[in-house]
LUMNUMAR-435436 format. One record per residue: residue in three letters; x, y, z of N, C-alpha, C in turn. Coordinates in steps of 0.001 Angstrom, whole numbers, plus 500000, padded with zeros to 6 digits. Layout:
BEGIN
["ALA",[X,Y,Z],[X,Y,Z],[X,Y,Z]]
...
REM end
This chain:
BEGIN
["MET",[500842,498806,500000],[500000,500000,500000],[500873,501238,500000]]
["VAL",[500549,502204,499162],[501274,503462,499103],[500805,504349,500253]]
["ARG",[501752,504981,500926],[501432,505817,502082],[500662,507063,501650]]
["ASN",[499692,507466,502474],[498913,508677,502218],[499752,509894,502583]]
["VAL",[500036,510755,501600],[500909,511913,501837],[500127,513189,502137]]
["ALA",[498814,513098,502217],[498011,514318,502381],[498422,515100,503629]]
["GLY",[498770,514390,504700],[499113,515069,505940],[500416,515837,505883]]
["GLU",[501240,515568,504874],[502529,516243,504755],[502505,517398,503764]]
["MET",[501400,517621,503108],[501358,518644,502063],[501677,520041,502612]]
["ALA",[501222,520351,503817],[501450,521680,504387],[502930,521945,504644]]
["GLU",[503739,520881,504791],[505159,521046,505052],[505963,521312,503788]]
["LEU",[505384,521040,502639],[506111,521192,501383],[506072,522636,500906]]
["GLU",[507176,523057,500305],[507333,524429,499833],[507250,524462,498313]]
["PRO",[506976,525638,497728],[506855,525715,496263],[508047,525120,495525]]
["GLU",[509261,525331,496058],[510445,524795,495382],[510488,523268,495412]]
["ASP",[509887,522683,496440],[509802,521216,496478],[508994,520702,495295]]
["PHE",[507919,521400,494994],[507086,520978,493865],[507784,521238,492533]]
["HIS",[508638,522288,492478],[509448,522496,491276],[510362,521296,491048]]
["LEU",[510973,520820,492129],[511845,519659,492000],[511051,518430,491563]]
["LEU",[509911,518167,492216],[509104,516995,491866],[508635,517075,490419]]
["SER",[508238,518257,489985],[507811,518432,488586],[508977,518207,487637]]
["GLY",[510177,518664,488038],[511351,518439,487208],[511673,516965,487066]]
["LEU",[511541,516224,488163],[511746,514777,488098],[510706,514120,487201]]
["GLU",[509467,514553,487335],[508406,514013,486485],[508739,514222,485016]]
["HIS",[509230,515418,484689],[509588,515711,483301],[510753,514838,482848]]
["GLY",[511763,514699,483701],[512921,513906,483335],[512604,512440,483153]]
["MET",[511609,511944,483899],[511242,510537,483799],[510516,510205,482502]]
["ARG",[510200,511210,481726],[509653,510946,480391],[510714,510335,479484]]
["PHE",[511972,510550,479829],[513076,510127,478963],[513862,508955,479531]]
["SER",[513836,508768,480844],[514577,507664,481451],[513967,507321,482798]]
["ARG",[514174,506086,483236],[513589,505647,484509],[514235,506353,485689]]
["TRP",[515527,506660,485565],[516256,507363,486616],[516835,508628,486010]]
["VAL",[516629,509742,486673],[517065,511039,486159],[518385,511402,486815]]
["ALA",[519392,511648,486004],[520709,512002,486528],[520626,513303,487321]]
["GLU",[521304,513324,488454],[521243,514491,489334],[521667,515758,488600]]
["GLY",[522650,515645,487720],[523136,516817,487009],[522134,517448,486061]]
["LYS",[521104,516686,485685],[520099,517220,484771],[518950,517921,485495]]
["LEU",[518883,517758,486809],[517737,518280,487544],[517652,519803,487574]]
["PRO",[518777,520549,487631],[518635,522007,487555],[517912,522453,486287]]
["GLY",[518246,521836,485155],[517580,522205,483909],[516117,521828,483888]]
["PHE",[515769,520656,484435],[514379,520210,484440],[513519,520976,485448]]
["SER",[514124,521370,486569],[513334,521961,487652],[513374,523478,487689]]
["GLY",[514360,524083,487034],[514504,525537,487103],[515146,526009,488393]]
["LEU",[515726,525099,489169],[516392,525440,490420],[517909,525353,490227]]
["ASP",[518667,526131,491000],[520118,526008,490907],[520575,524736,491619]]
["SER",[521829,524368,491387],[522339,523086,491893],[522264,522982,493405]]
["GLU",[522576,524075,494095],[522536,524045,495560],[521111,523814,496058]]
["ASN",[520148,524478,495428],[518752,524308,495819],[518255,522912,495479]]
["VAL",[518693,522373,494356],[518322,521010,493985],[518776,520029,495062]]
["ASP",[520038,520170,495520],[520547,519274,496562],[519707,519379,497828]]
["TYR",[519357,520605,498209],[518550,520810,499425],[517170,520187,499270]]
["ARG",[516548,520393,498120],[515199,519862,497898],[515208,518340,497775]]
["LEU",[516245,517799,497171],[516353,516347,497091],[516413,515735,498488]]
["ASP",[517166,516349,499359],[517266,515843,500722],[515919,515912,501433]]
["ARG",[515222,517041,501307],[513903,517192,501930],[512922,516153,501400]]
["CYS",[512885,516002,500097],[511895,515098,499492],[512245,513633,499710]]
["GLU",[513549,513320,499729],[513937,511932,499977],[513591,511530,501404]]
["ARG",[513801,512423,502355],[513463,512115,503747],[511965,511889,503925]]
["ARG",[511154,512517,503091],[509700,512351,503170],[509189,511223,502279]]
["GLY",[510100,510523,501633],[509701,509385,500809],[509070,509764,499487]]
["LEU",[509302,510978,499019],[508696,511437,497773],[509573,511142,496556]]
["VAL",[510850,510952,496791],[511781,510571,495726],[512662,509449,496251]]
["GLU",[513251,508714,495337],[514224,507698,495721],[515462,507821,494861]]
["ARG",[516579,507372,495415],[517879,507525,494765],[518477,506166,494448]]
["LYS",[519226,506113,493360],[519922,504882,492991],[521235,505247,492318]]
["THR",[522285,504560,492719],[523587,504772,492085],[523795,503673,491054]]
["ILE",[523848,504096,489810],[524060,503143,488713],[525461,503475,488166]]
["GLN",[525561,503932,486933],[526804,504527,486452],[526856,505988,486862]]
["TYR",[525763,506458,487405],[525634,507834,487882],[524653,507808,489041]]
["THR",[524511,508923,489732],[523509,509026,490785],[522207,509503,490156]]
["GLY",[521199,508641,490219],[519914,508974,489602],[518804,509045,490628]]
["TYR",[517764,509784,490280],[516610,509945,491156],[515338,509712,490346]]
["ARG",[514295,509303,491056],[512988,509211,490435],[511911,509455,491496]]
["LEU",[510735,509800,491029],[509599,509959,491920],[509168,508613,492477]]
["THR",[508716,508605,493702],[507948,507474,494211],[506483,507755,493902]]
["PHE",[505614,506767,494149],[504195,507032,493956],[503719,508109,494929]]
["GLU",[504341,508179,496125],[503971,509240,497066],[504300,510614,496492]]
["GLY",[505434,510704,495798],[505779,511970,495162],[504815,512340,494056]]
["TYR",[504387,511333,493304],[503414,511570,492236],[502066,511978,492828]]
["ASP",[501687,511331,493942],[500464,511725,494644],[500534,513191,495066]]
["ALA",[501682,513594,495601],[501835,514969,496071],[501647,515966,494931]]
["LEU",[502165,515644,493754],[501987,516537,492606],[500511,516665,492222]]
["ALA",[499805,515538,492195],[498381,515580,491847],[497595,516358,492895]]
["LEU",[497875,516110,494178],[497179,516832,495244],[497433,518323,495160]]
["HIS",[498669,518699,494870],[499025,520116,494737],[498201,520779,493635]]
["THR",[498050,520076,492523],[497251,520628,491421],[495785,520754,491808]]
["PHE",[495220,519733,492465],[493823,519812,492895],[493618,520962,493878]]
["ALA",[494590,521189,494758],[494478,522286,495715],[494536,523634,494998]]
["GLU",[495426,523761,494011],[495528,525012,493259],[494243,525299,492490]]
["ARG",[493606,524273,491995],[492351,524439,491255],[491148,524603,492189]]
["GLU",[491377,524422,493483],[490324,524469,494506],[489278,523376,494283]]
["THR",[489734,522255,493746],[488860,521100,493560],[488525,520469,494903]]
["ILE",[489549,520316,495733],[489361,519773,497080],[490167,520631,498057]]
["ASP",[489771,520603,499315],[490527,521340,500320],[491033,520437,501439]]
["GLY",[490942,519135,501248],[491467,518202,502236],[491178,516775,501847]]
["VAL",[491920,515864,502452],[491759,514429,502201],[491483,513740,503521]]
["GLY",[490483,512879,503529],[490086,512191,504747],[490560,510757,504806]]
["SER",[489751,509907,505375],[490136,508517,505607],[490028,507680,504341]]
["SER",[490605,506498,504397],[490588,505589,503258],[489187,505028,503044]]
["LEU",[488778,504974,501783],[487505,504354,501419],[487706,502955,500849]]
["GLY",[488914,502669,500420],[489174,501352,499865],[490555,501273,499255]]
["VAL",[491170,500123,499380],[492487,499871,498808],[492398,498611,497965]]
["GLY",[492755,498727,496710],[492712,497582,495812],[494060,497316,495189]]
["LYS",[494108,496331,494292],[495359,496012,493622],[495805,497142,492702]]
["GLU",[494838,497892,492181],[495177,498881,491165],[494711,500284,491506]]
["SER",[494293,500532,492738],[493876,501885,493112],[493772,502025,494618]]
["ASP",[493916,503260,495082],[493633,503645,496461],[492594,504755,496400]]
["VAL",[491570,504672,497247],[490492,505660,497229],[490345,506263,498622]]
["TYR",[490230,507598,498673],[490104,508315,499937],[488922,509269,499885]]
["GLU",[488405,509570,501060],[487443,510657,501157],[488147,511959,500817]]
["ALA",[487433,512856,500140],[487981,514175,499827],[487004,515232,500316]]
["ARG",[487541,516291,500885],[486704,517359,501425],[486555,518475,500404]]
["SER",[485340,518940,500277],[485019,520066,499420],[483652,520553,499864]]
["PHE",[482922,521231,498957],[481585,521697,499320],[480570,520564,499320]]
["GLN",[481000,519363,498880],[480136,518193,498882],[481006,516955,499080]]
["PRO",[480426,515833,499472],[481224,514619,499663],[481809,514132,498325]]
["LEU",[483117,513975,498303],[483809,513534,497102],[484730,512362,497442]]
["ALA",[485197,511718,496402],[486168,510631,496557],[487372,510938,495682]]
["LEU",[488548,510675,496215],[489811,510864,495495],[490387,509492,495203]]
["LYS",[490566,509195,493927],[491066,507880,493522],[492430,508023,492862]]
["TYR",[493424,507349,493437],[494752,507265,492829],[494856,505932,492086]]
["HIS",[495196,505988,490826],[495441,504754,490080],[496843,504247,490403]]
["ARG",[496956,502932,490596],[498238,502301,490945],[498635,501230,489936]]
["GLU",[498041,501222,488758],[498350,500173,487788],[499858,500023,487610]]
["GLY",[500331,498801,487744],[501742,498540,487538],[502592,498669,488775]]
["TYR",[502026,499114,489876],[502846,499350,491077],[503425,498054,491634]]
["THR",[502631,496980,491661],[503114,495721,492239],[503536,494713,491181]]
["ASN",[502950,494798,489996],[503290,493815,488972],[503190,494475,487610]]
["PHE",[504145,495335,487317],[504075,496130,486100],[504079,495289,484840]]
["ARG",[504847,494217,484813],[504944,493433,483585],[503600,492844,483184]]
["GLU",[502825,492367,484158],[501521,491795,483841],[500585,492863,483307]]
["VAL",[500590,494043,483927],[499743,495129,483445],[500171,495535,482050]]
["ASP",[501488,495585,481816],[502000,495978,480517],[501492,495052,479424]]
["LYS",[501355,493747,479739],[500878,492797,478741],[499380,492923,478506]]
["GLU",[498623,493288,479560],[497176,493236,479476],[496532,494539,479006]]
["ARG",[497194,495674,479242],[496571,496957,478933],[497052,497463,477583]]
["ASP",[496125,497776,476678],[496552,498184,475355],[497146,499580,475339]]
["TYR",[496939,500372,476406],[497513,501714,476401],[498969,501721,476849]]
["THR",[499590,500556,477056],[501020,500520,477351],[501827,500089,476134]]
["SER",[501189,499873,474998],[501876,499246,473878],[502470,500244,472890]]
["ASP",[502254,501550,473108],[502663,502512,472090],[503866,503343,472503]]
["LYS",[504589,502968,473567],[505761,503712,473985],[506923,502754,474250]]
["GLU",[508124,503188,473850],[509289,502365,474126],[509647,502419,475608]]
["HIS",[509576,503619,476202],[509903,503747,477624],[508606,503857,478411]]
["ILE",[508299,502818,479150],[507072,502783,479933],[507425,502788,481410]]
["SER",[506758,503613,482186],[506969,503631,483626],[505654,503316,484319]]
["TRP",[505730,503026,485613],[504520,502852,486400],[503636,504079,486264]]
["PHE",[504277,505256,486267],[503519,506503,486281],[502762,506720,484979]]
["TYR",[503402,506372,483874],[502729,506489,482587],[501509,505572,482538]]
["THR",[501683,504336,482985],[500591,503371,482967],[499432,503832,483838]]
["ALA",[499743,504300,485053],[498701,504764,485965],[498012,506008,485425]]
["ARG",[498783,506919,484853],[498184,508147,484309],[497241,507829,483148]]
["LYS",[497664,506931,482263],[496804,506579,481136],[495523,505904,481616]]
["ALA",[495619,505068,482644],[494425,504420,483187],[493467,505459,483756]]
["ALA",[494004,506445,484486],[493160,507499,485049],[492508,508327,483954]]
["GLU",[493274,508651,482924],[492713,509428,481816],[491575,508677,481149]]
["ARG",[491777,507378,480932],[490739,506597,480263],[489504,506459,481134]]
["GLU",[489704,506288,482428],[488538,506184,483295],[487781,507510,483340]]
["TYR",[488500,508612,483444],[487835,509914,483514],[487060,510190,482227]]
["GLU",[487648,509865,481098],[486954,510040,479813],[485696,509178,479751]]
["ALA",[485774,507967,480269],[484603,507088,480271],[483500,507661,481154]]
["LEU",[483852,508147,482334],[482848,508728,483228],[482188,509950,482595]]
["GLU",[482994,510777,481947],[482432,511955,481283],[481477,511555,480164]]
["ALA",[481809,510476,479444],[480956,510035,478340],[479653,509421,478845]]
["LEU",[479686,508791,480002],[478527,508045,480498],[477602,508863,481399]]
["TYR",[478171,509741,482199],[477357,510494,483160],[476595,511603,482426]]
["PRO",[475301,511823,482722],[474464,511198,483740],[473534,510101,483202]]
["ASP",[473704,509702,481935],[472785,508733,481347],[472979,507324,481896]]
["VAL",[474151,507075,482472],[474438,505795,483114],[474764,506082,484574]]
["GLN",[474356,505181,485453],[474600,505383,486883],[476062,505081,487219]]
["VAL",[476894,506103,487038],[478314,506041,487367],[478623,507219,488278]]
["PRO",[479753,507196,488983],[480108,508359,489796],[480287,509602,488918]]
["ARG",[479782,510724,489385],[479930,511968,488616],[481391,512406,488633]]
["PRO",[482016,512576,487468],[483412,513022,487443],[483514,514504,487786]]
["VAL",[484502,514854,488596],[484687,516235,489031],[485975,516830,488473]]
["ASP",[487082,516103,488583],[488366,516621,488107],[489331,515458,487961]]
["GLY",[490334,515649,487133],[491360,514643,486956],[492711,515297,486761]]
["ASN",[493753,514682,487292],[495111,515175,487097],[496081,514023,487273]]
["ARG",[496973,513869,486297],[497952,512805,486327],[497259,511453,486525]]
["HIS",[497566,510750,487601],[497024,509405,487845],[495848,509439,488807]]
["ALA",[495288,510614,489074],[494257,510754,490102],[492965,511317,489524]]
["ILE",[491868,510882,490117],[490534,511338,489727],[489788,511775,490981]]
["VAL",[489099,512902,490878],[488158,513301,491923],[486764,513102,491361]]
["MET",[485926,512420,492127],[484580,512128,491652],[483607,512137,492829]]
["GLU",[482354,512068,492485],[481304,512006,493493],[481493,510773,494373]]
["LYS",[481315,510963,495677],[481400,509839,496605],[480134,509000,496491]]
["MET",[480296,507695,496344],[479155,506803,496151],[478521,506427,497484]]
["ASP",[477218,506282,497457],[476487,505758,498606],[476277,504259,498419]]
["GLY",[476079,503567,499528],[475751,502151,499441],[476910,501259,499816]]
["VAL",[476849,500018,499335],[477845,499007,499670],[478156,498196,498423]]
["GLU",[479385,497667,498352],[479761,496817,497226],[478800,495646,497095]]
["LEU",[478473,495298,495862],[477596,494160,495606],[478122,492903,496290]]
["SER",[479435,492716,496313],[480022,491522,496926],[479725,491433,498416]]
["ARG",[479413,492559,499058],[479154,492574,500492],[477712,492979,500808]]
["ALA",[476873,493031,499788],[475530,493586,499977],[474612,492680,500792]]
["GLY",[474733,491363,500682],[473860,490466,501426],[472396,490663,501068]]
["LEU",[472062,490482,499801],[470708,490729,499316],[469722,489718,499893]]
["THR",[468520,490164,500113],[467446,489243,500497],[466949,488527,499244]]
["ASP",[466167,487469,499438],[465639,486717,498298],[464876,487629,497341]]
["GLU",[464128,488562,497903],[463295,489446,497078],[464116,490491,496329]]
["GLN",[465340,490732,496760],[466157,491778,496145],[467039,491274,495013]]
["VAL",[467251,489965,494946],[468237,489423,494007],[467915,489792,492563]]
["VAL",[466737,489433,492093],[466388,489694,490698],[466307,491183,490394]]
["PRO",[465674,492013,491246],[465659,493456,490954],[467048,494072,490855]]
["VAL",[467983,493648,491717],[469326,494212,491650],[470043,493740,490394]]
["LEU",[469927,492464,490067],[470501,491961,488821],[469934,492729,487643]]
["ASP",[468652,492954,487661],[467975,493703,486608],[468564,495107,486474]]
["LEU",[468791,495778,487605],[469323,497143,487584],[470735,497190,486998]]
["VAL",[471556,496218,487358],[472923,496206,486826],[472905,495986,485316]]
["LEU",[472079,495053,484870],[471972,494808,483424],[471431,496033,482697]]
["GLU",[470542,496766,483326],[470039,498013,482742],[471190,498995,482511]]
["GLN",[472084,499092,483495],[473203,500026,483359],[474199,499557,482297]]
["MET",[474395,498261,482172],[475252,497747,481110],[474661,498071,479743]]
["THR",[473338,497965,479647],[472654,498310,478397],[472778,499799,478103]]
["ALA",[472586,500621,479123],[472697,502073,478944],[474114,502460,478535]]
["ALA",[475117,501796,479127],[476500,502092,478767],[476771,501713,477310]]
["TYR",[476243,500569,476892],[476425,500155,475500],[475761,501149,474559]]
["ARG",[474610,501647,474974],[473906,502650,474177],[474748,503918,474018]]
["GLU",[475546,504220,475055],[476412,505402,475012],[477760,505102,474361]]
["GLY",[477952,503849,473942],[479141,503521,473167],[480283,502864,473909]]
["LEU",[480016,502322,475124],[481098,501726,475898],[480708,500373,476497]]
["VAL",[481693,499499,476591],[481588,498227,477316],[482524,498322,478512]]
["HIS",[482052,497947,479683],[482855,498076,480893],[484157,497284,480796]]
["ALA",[484072,496026,480407],[485222,495138,480166],[485918,494659,481433]]
["ASP",[485352,494954,482595],[485914,494418,483842],[484804,494251,484881]]
["MET",[483630,493872,484410],[482467,493798,485286],[482613,492662,486300]]
["SER",[482322,492988,487554],[482328,491984,488608],[481538,492512,489789]]
["GLU",[481364,491668,490791],[480651,492057,492002],[481405,493113,492799]]
["TYR",[482669,493371,492438],[483475,494373,493139],[483402,495745,492478]]
["ASN",[482710,495836,491354],[482628,497092,490612],[481211,497657,490569]]
["VAL",[480372,497207,491500],[478994,497684,491579],[478688,498057,493021]]
["PHE",[478139,499249,493217],[477653,499663,494529],[476134,499566,494533]]
["VAL",[475583,499039,495619],[474136,498894,495772],[473679,499826,496885]]
["ALA",[472675,500639,496588],[472118,501565,497574],[470604,501491,497521]]
["ALA",[469964,502193,498431],[468502,502150,498501],[467858,502689,497234]]
["ASP",[468536,503616,496551],[467942,504235,495363],[468463,503659,494048]]
["GLY",[469200,502543,494098],[469656,501938,492853],[471076,501427,492939]]
["VAL",[471694,501248,491790],[473060,500745,491727],[473939,501752,490997]]
["THR",[475230,501711,491303],[476228,502524,490622],[477341,501606,490143]]
["VAL",[477694,501721,488876],[478766,500915,488304],[480026,501781,488254]]
["PHE",[481119,501288,488809],[482344,502090,488852],[483530,501288,488334]]
["ASP",[484721,501895,488395],[485968,501301,487880],[485881,501069,486375]]
["TRP",[486133,502122,485591],[485998,502060,484148],[487309,502205,483369]]
["PRO",[488494,502011,483939],[489716,502244,483155],[489922,501271,482004]]
["GLN",[489290,500104,482069],[489466,499124,480992],[488341,499178,479962]]
["ALA",[487454,500153,480097],[486325,500254,479172],[486809,500388,477728]]
["VAL",[486063,499771,476822],[486397,499846,475397],[485174,500348,474632]]
["PRO",[485380,501043,473511],[484243,501475,472698],[483554,500291,472056]]
["THR",[482295,500460,471753],[481510,499354,471196],[481969,498936,469809]]
["ASP",[482766,499787,469140],[483300,499384,467837],[484698,498776,467951]]
["HIS",[485152,498543,469174],[486436,497870,469390],[486351,496442,468863]]
["GLU",[487450,495939,468341],[487430,494599,467728],[487053,493494,468720]]
["ASN",[487291,493727,470007],[486967,492713,471017],[485748,493072,471853]]
["ALA",[484991,494069,471423],[483877,494556,472244],[482846,493465,472522]]
["GLU",[482476,492684,471523],[481467,491647,471725],[481960,490592,472696]]
["GLU",[483209,490197,472557],[483786,489206,473459],[483824,489736,474888]]
["LEU",[484191,491012,475054],[484282,491592,476389],[482905,491781,477018]]
["LEU",[481927,492135,476202],[480559,492243,476716],[480071,490878,477195]]
["ALA",[480330,489836,476401],[479925,488483,476804],[480613,488068,478106]]
["ARG",[481877,488436,478248],[482595,488101,479477],[482024,488859,480671]]
["ASP",[481664,490132,480478],[481042,490913,481554],[479756,490244,482029]]
["ILE",[478929,489821,481070],[477655,489177,481410],[477903,487859,482134]]
["GLU",[478865,487099,481632],[479188,485815,482260],[479668,486022,483700]]
["ASN",[480525,487017,483907],[481030,487290,485257],[479901,487689,486197]]
["LEU",[479015,488553,485717],[477920,489036,486556],[476948,487908,486899]]
["LEU",[476493,487180,485889],[475549,486099,486139],[476190,484980,486955]]
["GLY",[477482,484752,486718],[478172,483720,487486],[478213,484047,488963]]
["TYR",[478429,485334,489278],[478437,485725,490688],[477071,485496,491317]]
["PHE",[476014,485956,490657],[474669,485789,491220],[474316,484317,491369]]
["ALA",[474709,483500,490394],[474391,482067,490468],[475124,481393,491623]]
["ARG",[476346,481812,491889],[477106,481239,493004],[476583,481721,494351]]
["LYS",[476295,483006,494446],[475913,483589,495739],[474442,483349,496055]]
["TYR",[473608,483376,495033],[472164,483228,495232],[471622,482182,494257]]
["PRO",[472026,480927,494387],[471673,479906,493387],[470178,479647,493252]]
["HIS",[469424,479789,494325],[467996,479487,494265],[467166,480660,493765]]
["GLU",[467700,481856,493865],[466945,483044,493452],[467337,483538,492061]]
["THR",[468486,483099,491557],[468955,483598,490266],[468296,482839,489124]]
["PRO",[467618,483536,488222],[466947,482852,487103],[467958,482297,486109]]
["ASP",[467523,481309,485371],[468346,480722,484316],[468226,481606,483084]]
["ILE",[469320,482269,482716],[469282,483247,481635],[470219,482806,480522]]
["ASP",[469760,482932,479304],[470579,482644,478132],[471554,483802,477940]]
["GLU",[472828,483566,478262],[473820,484636,478226],[473990,485208,476821]]
["ARG",[473988,484336,475815],[474168,484815,474441],[472987,485675,474001]]
["ALA",[471781,485255,474369],[470596,486042,474015],[470632,487401,474720]]
["LEU",[471092,487401,475959],[471174,488645,476701],[472207,489587,476088]]
["ALA",[473366,489057,475696],[474391,489875,475045],[473869,490469,473749]]
["THR",[473152,489653,472974],[472575,490148,471725],[471553,491240,471995]]
["ALA",[470743,491059,473033],[469724,492061,473370],[470364,493383,473779]]
["ILE",[471455,493316,474536],[472147,494546,474934],[472736,495237,473711]]
["ARG",[473352,494460,472830],[473937,495057,471627],[472863,495666,470733]]
["ASP",[471716,495026,470671],[470648,495505,469790],[469723,496503,470465]]
["ASP",[470060,496878,471716],[469244,497816,472488],[467815,497305,472635]]
["SER",[467698,495999,472853],[466373,495404,473022],[466276,494650,474348]]
["PHE",[467015,495130,475336],[467026,494467,476634],[465629,494371,477225]]
["GLU",[464795,495377,476994],[463447,495374,477564],[462626,494174,477100]]
["THR",[462929,493684,475910],[462117,492599,475356],[462494,491232,475907]]
["VAL",[463659,491129,476583],[464075,489819,477096],[464048,489787,478636]]
["ARG",[463433,490755,479248],[463425,490821,480709],[462308,489957,481286]]
["THR",[462267,488728,480847],[461212,487812,481323],[461465,487404,482759]]
["PHE",[462676,487629,483257],[462984,487235,484630],[462653,488342,485613]]
["ALA",[462287,489529,485133],[462074,490676,486025],[460756,490543,486751]]
REM end
């Protein structure tokens, strides 16, 4: 788990962010940035660079490695600090609260503003970059790939998906995005995996999720990572979240991914609620969603 740096933001000075931004720029060209190049990247003189490197290294925002030269790079905490600094400058949020969830590919925190918000940091590639590199198509177009590039591209794709879907699909309302981080509406309810539905709720909730999958397809997107961990259930309906792997409906694998989403969803309901889950023809359901005729096959509702 990456440490939450929100509590240290007040201790950082403008020149610290110049250094972090300079490292970010230098990492576009190499995994480790030579110390001698940092004055040019950061706009700071050599003496100030040394001072800022010491401050940021002690706070875990940068790390050092001696190869054929002394090189530095951002840690994920340093990247978090840059994103938080930008959100603060834009007045998107004015504070970060407790953790809302930690996953393999993201950390989510409460965010303070004029309304309840959630701050999501993408972590794709942090623990197993090679596997993510093979699976995500947005890592295939660059010779030099870093964790930060992968996470930033995932955040950009998720934010674009939320903007395309909201409000016609029940997804979190997107508020702002920067680097690998997204600020969005805080969701009410509980994960489907932990919802503990009653017998009477099983079919209506399944129905609601399929409705949102149909609405998303109508708006031109397939989730491509649908599971019981990507749906929130509340008294007023369901919210589908985690969209970084979404693909357009004209993608060459869109039909296959839609079928897999349906299989994953129905498989979960069949395992968790075997007596209440209706027997549904998955292929017919996929065809109905693609043809925007879901209403005509809702015989289980």
